[in-house]
Phi, psi and omega in degrees: 000318177301324180290320178290322178298323178297313179305315183299318178291328180288343186292162184284125187221154180225153184262117177267132177234129183218116185050040182079007174249132190238153174202137175279133174230148171296135181288323181290346180259352184293125181271147175262119187260142173258145180278354175274150181051048182300318183295320175301315181299315180296311179305312187288316181297316183295317181303312181294316183294316177301319169302315181295319179296313178302318184297323182288319176303309178297312179302335181258011179053047178258012185303326183295340179269004179278150178296135186283326195264358179199176178280132179293150176277165173297327175294323181285324179298316176299316177300322176299314182291322179294316183298328182266009178066022179281311175252134178270124179285104186277098175056035178071006185288326181304304185290317180298322184286315180296328174296315179299311185296315179294322184294315176295323181289318179298319177298314184293324184293332176274002174088008177283153176280143170263121178293155179298324181295318180295325184282302185274314182273352181268187184279352190304304179304316182294317177299316180298313181302314184295312181298316180299319176298309183305313181289326175295319177299319180292329177291318181293323182285338178275347178277000000 
């Protein structure tokens, strides 16, 4: 495990700083976002994140904790994983970032426009990058 952690730390990372909020993300994983078609980008990124989170829920046999009457939100999936010790809540970022991702995803699903400020100047892109890094690291540690 120490060897794997060392490999993860040696990787190229960069500190994303947005309005005083910072998060380390892998440079090769940093996505370039376009200000065009923001709603489509949010839907796609959320769908990909939701798929990864659901895979983890299934692998950990946590299906019984999913809501039975509807599809779970990203925030609910993250809460399940935090409650069961799968994701470690780093300074509240896990829940806060999940709420940001869910909020913009819900807005896109309702057909509302996502403003450039919400998308680029908000925490959404930082939240997606942070979750992608966390889930990739989790996957690598398990291998």
